[in-house]
N, C-alpha and C positions, 0 to 999 in steps of 0.2 A: 757642535762642529764650529771650528774657528778657521776663517779663511784669511789669507794674506792677500790683499788686493793686487799687489804687483807680482805675486809668485804663483798663485794657484786659484782653484775655484771655478775655472771656466765651465766645467761640466755642470756644476751646481747652478751657475747663472743661466746656462742654456736650459737646464731642466725646469727652472722656475719660470722661464719665458713662455709659458703655455697655460692658458686658462684651464684646460682639461687636466693637466698634471697637478695644478694647484688644487683643483677639486678632488683629485684622487688623494692627495696628501691630507686634505681636510677630512675625508671619509675615514682614512686609516688612522687619523688622530683619535677617532672615537671608537674604532673597532677594527679588528683584523678582518681581512676579506680576501676572497679569491678573485681571479680575473673575471670569472663568470658573475660573481656578486657585483663587482664594479661595473661591468658592462650593462647589467640590468638596471642598476641605480642611475647610471649616466645616460641610458638609452643609446648606447653605442654598441658596435659589434665587438666581439671578444678579440678579434684580430687587431682592431685599432687600440683597444685598451692594453693589449699585450705589448704593443710597440711603445706606448707611453710608460708602462711599467719597466721596460728594459732601460729607457732613458733615466728613470728615477733610480734604478739599481746601479747603473753606471756611475751616477753621481753620489752613490753611497747614502741616499736619503731614505731608502727602504730596503728591506731584505726579506728573504723567505724564512719564515719562522718555523722552528721545530717544536715550539711550545703549544701550538694550536693545530687542530686537525679539522678538515672539512668533512662533510658527510661522505664524500668520495675521497678516499685516502690518496688517490692519484692526483688530486688537484693541489696546487701550491697555494699556501696561505701567506699573505703578505702583511707585514706590520712596519711601522715607522722605525727607522734606525737612529734618528736624532730627534730631539724635541726643541732645539733652537739653533739658529745660525748666527754667528757673530763675525762681522767683517772688520779686520784690522786695517785701518788706513795708514798710509805712510806717516811716520812721526816727524813731520817737518819742524816741530818745535825744537828738536834736538840737533838740527843741522849745523848750528855754529860750533858744536862740540864734537870731538872725536870719541870713539867708543871702543871699549874693551869688553869682550863677551866671554863668559864661561858657561858651559852647559854641564850641570852637575847630575850624574846618574844617581837615582834614588838610593841605591845600595852602597854608595861610597861615603857613608857617614863616618865621621871620625870619633864620635862619642854618642852614647845613648843611655837613657834610663827610663824604661817604659813598663807599663803594666797591662795585663790582658783586659779586654780582648785585644789580641795583637797577631800580627803575622806578616808574611812576605810572599810574593809570587813573582815568577818570571813570566815571560811570554808563553812558555810551554808547560809550566808546572808550579805547584806550591813549593816553597822552600822551607824545609823542616816541618814542624808540626804547628797547626793552629793553636794560638793561645799559649805558646811556650816561648818565653823571652830568650831562651837559649838559641832559638833559631836565628836570632839577630847577630850571632857571631859565627854562623855557618859560612864556609868558604863560598858557597853559591850566592851569598847575599849580594855580591857584586853584580849579579844579573837581574836584581830585583827591578820590576817595573810597576809594582804595586806594594804599598807599605801602609800598615795601619796599626794604631794603638789607642787605648782608652785614656791613659794618663801618662804624664812624663814628657820626655823630649827626645828629639834626634838633633844632632849637631853636625854641620858640615864645615870643613876648613877649605877655603878657596884661596889659591895663590893671588897675592896682591901684585898686579903687573904694572902698577903706577911707577913711573920714573921720578927722579928728584924734581925735575922741571915741570911735572904734570900736576895740575890742581884738580881735585875731584869737584864736579859740579852737580852731578845727579846720580844717585844709586837707584837702580830699578831691578826688582825681582818679579818674575812671573812664574806661576805654577798652577797646576790643576789640582784641586783638593776639595774634600768634603769632610763632614763629621764622620764618626764611626759608630755603627749600631750593629748588633748581631743580625746577620742577613742585611736588612736595610730598612730605613724609615725616612720618608721625605720631610717629615717634621721632627727633627732631632737637632736643635741648635747646639752649637759648640763654640766656645770662646778660644780661639787659637792665637797665641802670642808669638810675635816674630822679634828676634833680637839680633843685633850685629855687635860683635866684640863685647858682649855682656851688657849692652845698652838696649833696653826695650824700645822698639820703634812703634809698634802698634798691636792692638788686639782686635782681630776681625772675627765676627760671629758667622760661622757657616750655618745656613738654614737647615741642612739635613744631609742625608746619606741616600743617594738615588739609585733606584733600579726599575723605574717605570718604563724605560726603554733601554735597549742595550747600547753600550758605548760604541762609538764608531770604530775604535781600534781595539776594543776589548776582545780577547781571543775566544774562539767558539767553545773551548773546553770549560771556560769559567761559567759557573752556574748563573742563570738569569735572575735568580732571587738575591744574589749577592751584589755588592756595590758595583755599579756600572760606569759611572762618570761623576765628575765634580764640577765646580765652578772654576773657570780660568780667571785668576785675579792678577792685578798688577799693583805691586807695592812700590811707591816712589818716595825717596827721601831727598829733598832739595835744600837750598839755602833758606827756604821759608818754613817748611814743616814736613811731616810725613803723612802721606795719604794712601788709601787703597781705593783703586778705581775712581780717583778724583774726589773722594770723600775724605776730608781731613780727619786724621786719627790721633795725632799728637803734635806737640810743638818741637819735637826732636828734629834737628837739622843735620845735614851732612857734615857740618863743621864740628858738631858734637861727637862724631865718631872717630876723629883723629886718624883717618885712614892712612895718612902718610907715615904713621909711626910704627907700622908693623908689616912684616913681609907676607902676612896672610890676613884673611878676613874670615871671621867665624860667624856662621849663620846658625841660629837655633830656632827650631819650630817646636812649640810646646803647648800643652794643656796644663796650666798651672794648678797646684793643689787648691788654691782659693778661687778658681774660676767660678763665676756665677752660673755659667752653663758648661759643665764639664762633660761635653759630648764626644770627646775623642777626635782623632785626625785620621783621614785616609788620603794618602798622596798617590797621584796617578802619573806614571811615566809614559814614555812614548809608545808603549805597546798596550796601554789600557786607556780607557776613557775616550774623550772627544778631541784631545789636542795631541798632536804627534811630537811631544817634547818632554824632557825631564825638567828639572828646575833650571830656569834661565836667569843668569846674573849678568846684568849690564852695568858698566861703570862709565859714565860720560865725563870727559875731562877737557880742560883747556891747557894750553902750553904757555907757561909763564915767560918763556924766552921770546915769544912772538910779539 
């Protein structure tokens, strides 16, 4: 779960502002439980526990699971809905610059060359057939909110909105992604390479492909044993270097990209043939995973006439 400090998350902050609710989360982190189970363990009445569970449900921290059954089928079984909470603070470092933003839907790739396992899914259904690369040219691909492949690349062409008098200062990409494993495996590293306009910026190693808890936005119809969420990463290319989540990845700078020379910007996300850890890619859009976004492309710039 990712919270923007200035925009949302009040229900989550309120839900966590209770020692009892934090204890309930701690219990559910180790095992599913009913309200009666929790009341017994916490030495509280079921009515009090039920009120706390309602607060946690409203904050999307827990949910009623259909994968577990109690001894009495009429009792609701609760499990965690997220396994981490990330707070995004305002980016004051970028205040001197102006920003142009593009949100890129996962299915609007301009080019691809992928190998199975692979597939696409929208908020309501799979698109085409699992492990059939032909599904990647289906008309419904524009609705994709989940995309995965084991080898190859997808490429996106982004309009370059810079004017002649605007100098690029920082390129920032954010996306939620994981490696790709049939069903899922929390330990399945994959070297994922990001390129802009044919220039490799960074290779980031995804630790795994996760299904230990359901993604906050993952639709109910999607099987719980399949990929549920990924890591939300931030790739930044400045005048100094390229980093992912503040860890330097390469010496490539924004000046090396010559962004003013083209009316568009091409982003490639790839698992290269010579990758040390060729574990595939899974991309999560706004209707899957823990982050309500597709691929976010921010370009910070200064005005040379000022």
